[in-house]
Every structure is written in structure tokens, then in C-alpha cells.
C-alpha positions in Angstrom: 75.3 100.3 55.5 77.9 99.5 58.1 79.8 102.6 59.1 83.3 102.9 60.7 81.7 103.9 64.0 79.6 100.7 64.0 82.8 98.6 63.4 84.5 100.4 66.3 81.6 99.8 68.6 81.4 96.1 67.6 85.2 95.7 68.2 85.0 97.5 71.5 82.1 95.3 72.6 84.0 92.2 71.7 87.0 93.4 73.7 84.8 94.1 76.7 83.0 90.8 76.5 86.2 88.6 76.2 88.0 90.8 78.8 85.2 90.4 81.2 85.0 86.6 80.5 88.8 86.3 81.2 88.5 88.4 84.4 85.6 86.2 85.5 87.7 83.1 84.9 90.6 84.4 86.9 88.2 85.3 89.7 86.7 81.8 89.7 90.2 80.2 89.7 91.3 82.4 92.6 88.1 81.7 94.7 88.1 78.0 94.2 91.8 77.2 93.6 91.9 74.9 96.7 89.3 72.5 95.3 90.0 72.7 91.5 92.8 70.1 91.4 90.7 66.9 91.1 88.4 68.6 88.5 91.4 69.8 86.4 93.1 66.4 86.7 89.9 64.6 85.7 89.5 66.7 82.6 93.1 66.2 81.7 92.7 62.4 82.0 89.5 62.6 79.9 91.4 64.6 77.2 94.3 62.2 77.1 92.1 59.0 77.0 89.3 60.2 74.7 91.0 59.1 71.5 91.1 55.5 72.7 87.4 55.7 73.6 86.8 56.8 70.0 88.8 53.8 68.7 86.6 51.4 70.7 83.5 53.3 69.4 84.6 52.7 65.9 85.2 49.0 66.7 81.5 48.7 67.7 81.4 49.5 71.4 78.8 52.0 72.7 80.2 55.2 74.4 79.3 54.1 77.9 81.0 50.6 77.6 84.1 52.1 75.8 84.5 54.8 78.6 84.1 52.2 81.3 86.7 49.8 79.8 89.3 52.5 79.0 89.0 54.4 82.3 88.8 51.2 84.3 91.9 49.8 82.7 93.7 53.2 83.2 92.8 53.3 86.9 93.8 49.7 87.6 97.2 50.3 86.0 97.6 53.6 87.9 96.6 52.2 91.3 98.7 49.1 90.9 101.7 51.4 90.1 101.0 53.6 93.1 100.6 50.6 95.4 104.1 49.6 94.4 105.8 53.0 94.3 104.3 54.9 97.3 105.6 52.6 100.1 109.1 52.9 98.6 108.9 56.6 98.3 107.5 57.0 101.8 110.4 54.9 103.3 113.0 57.0 101.5 111.4 60.3 102.4 111.5 59.3 106.0 115.2 58.2 105.7 116.0 61.5 104.0 114.3 63.5 106.8 116.4 61.7 109.4 119.7 62.0 107.4 119.4 65.5 106.2 120.9 67.3 109.3 123.9 65.0 109.1 124.3 65.6 105.4 124.3 69.3 105.9 126.9 69.1 108.7 129.1 67.0 106.4 128.9 69.6 103.6 129.8 72.3 106.1 132.8 70.3 107.4 134.0 69.7 103.8 133.7 73.5 103.0 135.3 74.6 106.3 138.9 74.5 105.0 138.0 76.8 102.2 136.2 79.4 104.3 139.3 81.3 105.2 140.4 81.5 101.6 137.0 82.8 100.6 137.0 85.4 103.4 140.5 86.5 102.5 139.4 87.0 98.8 136.3 88.9 99.7 137.5 90.7 102.8 134.8 92.0 105.3 132.1 91.3 102.7 133.2 87.7 102.7 132.8 87.4 106.5 129.3 88.9 106.2 128.5 86.5 103.3 129.7 83.4 105.2 127.7 84.5 108.3 124.6 85.0 106.3 125.1 81.7 104.5 125.4 79.9 107.8 122.2 81.5 109.1 120.3 80.8 105.9 121.5 77.2 105.8 120.2 76.6 109.3 116.9 78.1 108.4 116.6 76.1 105.2 117.6 73.0 107.0 114.9 73.5 109.6 112.3 74.2 107.0 113.3 71.3 104.8 113.3 68.8 107.7 109.9 70.1 108.9 108.4 69.6 105.4 109.8 66.1 105.1 108.8 65.0 108.6 105.4 66.7 108.1 104.7 64.3 105.2 104.6 61.5 107.8 101.7 63.0 109.8 100.1 65.3 107.2 96.5 64.6 107.7 95.5 67.4 105.3 97.8 65.9 102.6 96.2 62.5 103.0 92.7 64.0 102.9 93.6 66.0 99.7 95.0 62.9 98.1 91.9 60.9 98.9 89.7 63.7 97.5 91.7 63.6 94.2 91.5 59.8 94.0 87.7 59.8 94.5 86.6 62.9 92.6 89.1 62.9 89.6 87.9 59.5 88.2 84.3 60.6 88.5 85.0 63.8 86.6 87.0 61.9 84.0 84.3 59.4 83.5 81.5 61.9 82.8 83.8 64.1 80.7 84.7 61.1 78.5 81.1 59.9 78.4 79.7 63.4 77.4 82.7 64.4 75.2 80.7 64.7 72.0 78.1 66.9 73.7 80.8 69.1 75.3 82.3 69.6 71.8 78.9 70.4 70.3 78.2 72.9 73.1 81.6 74.6 72.5 81.0 74.6 68.7 77.6 76.3 69.2 79.3 79.2 71.0 81.5 80.0 68.0 80.6 82.8 65.6 79.1 81.3 62.4 81.1 83.5 60.0 84.4 82.3 61.3 83.5 78.7 62.4 85.4 76.8 59.7 88.6 78.8 60.3 88.4 78.4 64.1 87.6 74.7 64.0 90.5 74.1 61.6 92.9 76.0 63.9 91.6 74.1 67.0 92.0 70.8 65.2 95.7 71.6 64.5 96.3 72.9 68.0 94.7 69.7 69.5 96.8 67.4 67.3 100.1 69.2 68.3 99.2 69.7 72.0 97.8 66.2 72.5 100.9 64.7 70.8 103.3 66.7 72.9 101.4 66.0 76.2 101.1 62.3 75.6 104.7 62.1 74.4 106.1 64.0 77.4 103.9 62.0 79.8 105.2 58.7 78.3 108.8 59.9 78.4 108.4 61.0 82.1 107.0 57.7 83.2 109.6 55.6 81.4 112.5 57.8 82.5 111.3 57.9 86.1 111.1 54.1 86.3 114.5 53.7 84.6 116.2 56.2 86.8 114.6 54.8 90.0 115.4 51.2 89.3 118.9 51.8 88.0 119.9 54.1 90.9 118.4 51.7 93.4 120.3 48.8 91.9 123.5 50.8 92.0 123.0 51.2 95.8 122.4 55.0 95.9 120.6 56.1 99.0 117.3 57.7 98.2 117.9 56.5 94.6 114.3 55.5 94.0 113.0 58.9 95.3 115.5 60.8 93.2 114.7 58.7 90.1 110.9 59.2 90.4 111.1 62.9 90.9 113.7 63.2 88.0 111.1 61.4 85.8 108.3 63.7 87.0 110.3 66.8 86.2 111.2 65.3 82.8 107.8 66.5 81.6 109.7 69.8 81.2 112.4 69.0 78.6 116.0 68.7 80.1 114.9 69.9 83.6 114.3 66.4 85.1 117.5 64.9 83.8 119.6 67.9 84.9 118.1 67.9 88.4 118.4 64.2 88.7 122.1 64.3 87.6 123.1 67.1 90.1 121.2 65.7 93.1 122.3 62.1 92.5 126.0 63.1 92.1 125.9 65.1 95.3 124.3 62.3 97.3 126.7 59.7 95.8 129.7 61.8 96.8 128.4 62.3 100.3 127.5 58.6 100.6 130.9 57.2 99.6 133.4 59.9 98.6 134.5 57.5 95.8 134.9 59.3 92.5 134.4 56.1 90.6 131.1 55.5 92.2 130.1 59.1 91.5 131.0 58.6 87.9 128.9 55.4 87.8 125.9 57.3 89.2 126.5 60.2 86.8 126.6 57.7 83.9 123.2 56.4 84.9 
């Protein structure tokens, strides 16, 4: 007969086990965070592409051939896109690094007529605030310029990118190839008395999560290309760079479009000072 003490002990053991497992996971991530990116990226790619591998499997392809076809096609499209995009991004990043000091100076010149009014409204605190703002602006300008110009000679960044390009596809390939075995291994870890309930919940979570991730990824890619091409055709400086990053941040709903709108309007105004042109860029 199971007593209340037995239930409490069983419950406490479960808490200790899963708490320890979670702590071990956090420790592992903390120790190996610098090398985890290509592995996480590879698993994410495998998770997103696995349904297409299953479709080819149902069409008569064996798992190895289906994985090779899907992953090979994905990598070809991705590398072709990067080959087109990276040179344009690199050029605009270098232009931004060179133009950033002048843009900051122009903003300060435009704000100078209003500094006295702000100081009069705020009194001594206004003077302290304006002085602090000037010091922080100089510091931020120096840091921003250093980051942008550092991209030009960043050997570590190039090495990290190369590592991701090499390791992530390998991880994705073996994860896609062994996906059924990975699922079976995970299923074997589940408690038998709750297996049906857990599997049903996991299936529902997978359907919603995969749909959201694939949908947001598709939206981000399409918006990034649309923004980049439209802003570039409109003649906005750094338009391609702004558009691509607005698309990337569109993975978070509303964030990408809001950042892209604000940044592009500011750049358009600094570039021409023409409100009609600013309105055109805002419309895009």
C-alpha cells in the first residue's frame, strides 16, 4: 500500500532529479557557450527541414537520399543568397563607418539652436544633462565607429563564421538522418504511465511552434528583401543594410518594421532634408 510519505518522497525525488538536470544543462551551456552556436543552428535547420525529408520519404526516397537532396538544396539557395547579399552589406557597413562621425556632428548642429531653450527650462540640471549627453554621445560614437570598422579586419568574426558554415551543415545532416532514432530515444525516456498524454502535448506544441517559426522566418526573409530592394531603389544611403536588418528583426513581431521605419526616416532626413523624400521612405 502506497502511503502519503511514499508519495512525498517520490515527488521530492522527481523535483531533485529535474532540478539537477536543469542545473547541469545551465552549467553545460555556460561552459561551452562559445562553441554552441553551430550546433544549435544545425539542430534548428534539421528541425525546420525534417518535414520535407518526411515528404520525400513518403514519395519513395530512402532517408539518406532525401536528407541529402533537401539539405543540399537548402545550402545551395542559402549560399547563393549570401554570395549576393554579403558584398553589398560589407560595402554599406564600411560607408556607414566612414560617415557616422559626420552624421553625429550634423545632428548636434541641428540640435544646437534648441540647447539654450532646454537649459532654460531645466535650469542647472539642464546644463548637467546637456554636458552628460555630449560626453555620452562622444563615447557612443567612438564605440560605434570601432565596432563598424572592426568588422573590416575582424579575424575572429571571420573564423567564427567559417566554423558555423562548416559545422552547422554537418550537424544538420546527421540530425536529419537520425531524426527517427532521436525521437525514439527521447520517447524511451518518458514515464510509461503518462506517455500518451505527454506525446499528445508534444505533438500539439510541435505543430504550433514549427508553424510559428517557419512562418516568422519566411516573413523575415521576404520583408528583408522587399525593404532592402525598395530602399535601395529609392536612393536611401545604407538602404540595403537597413532593409536586411529590419527583415531580420521582423522575426520578433512589429520590432523589425518599427526599427526600420525609425532608422530609415532619420537617415533620409539627414541625407536630403526633404520632407517629401522622408515621407516616401516612411511609406516604403
